[in-house]
N, C-alpha and C positions, 0 to 999 in steps of 0.2 A: 404480523407474517413473519416469518424468520427467515434470515440469510440465505441466500444459495451462493457456495463458495466455489469459484473456478479457478484452475492453473494456468499461470503465464503462457500467452502465445509461446511455440515454440518457433516462429518464424523471430523473433526476439533473441536474442544470444543473450547470455546474462554475461556479467562483467566478468573479466578475466580476475582469477583467482590467484596467479602465480605471484610468487614472495616476490617477485620483483616488482610485481605492481602494488602491492599493499599501504605505500606511501599515496597511494592514488586512490584507495579504496571507495571514499566520502564523494571524488567526482565522478568515479565509474558509475557509483549507484545512483548519484543523482541524475546524468545521464541517461543510464537505463530509466529510468523513474519516467523525463519527459520525454523519453522515445515510446514508453509502452501510454502515456497520456494523448500522443498525437496519433498514435496507432488504435487506439480504442474511439476517438473521437473521429478518425477518418473513416471507423466505421459503421459510423450515424449515432453513437451513443455522445449525446450532452442533454444538457441539464445541470440541476442546482446539484454539486460539491464532484460529481463526473470527474476524475482524472487526481481527485484529493486522496492522500494516503492516510489511512489510520493508522496507529500503532498501540501496541500493549504490552506492558511489561512483562516479561518472561527468561526466568535463571538470570542470568547475566549478559542479557540483549533485549531486542524488541521482536514480538509478532507483527508485520506488518500487511496490511493491506491497499489497494488499491480499490475505490470505488467506480464503478461500472456502471451502475443503475441504483437509482435510490428506490422505486417501485417498480417494479418489483427489487427489491434490495438483491444488489449483485456485488460480489467483491472478488477481488483478483489476489490470490496468496501470491506477495511477494517472495520466491524462494531466495535472499540475498542474506551475506554474512553469514550466519549460524542456522539460518530456514527456519526458525522458531515458527510454531502454529500455536494461537491464540485454541487453549479447549472449547470454549465456550463460542466462538466467532458463530457457529452456525445461528445460535439462539439470537442474536442480535435483528433488532428492528431499525429503523429507518429513523425513530426519535432519540433509539442509544446511538446511533452513529453521529446525528447533528450534534449531540451532548459530547462526543468523544471529542469530535473536532474544534465545538468552543472552548474544552479546556485545555487541548494541545496548543491552541490559539493564542488561550491566555496564558500558559506556561511560557511561551515561545516571548511573546511578549516582555516576561517576567525577567527571564533567561538569558535570550537569546540565541 
């Protein structure tokens, strides 16, 4: 079964992108992701990989999605940085998401 893609809840404000905050963008985006994970868990979404972020290389950046649920597969598009979207995200399956998470974790181990 393919993935259902959602927008992030409007209750959570996106990080400030004013030029004066550009030196803190990684910290602000990390905080936003942590807040979003807490928000979706408070709504009752729990289980394997909920709140994890999968990333796909697009142009000069990444398209990022937070896992809302694995069955049925639900992903939240993270409209951060350039807001890229992965063109085939709606075709993802839970098996492919697990594989992507495994690849990302191995890359983080190698390159920290």
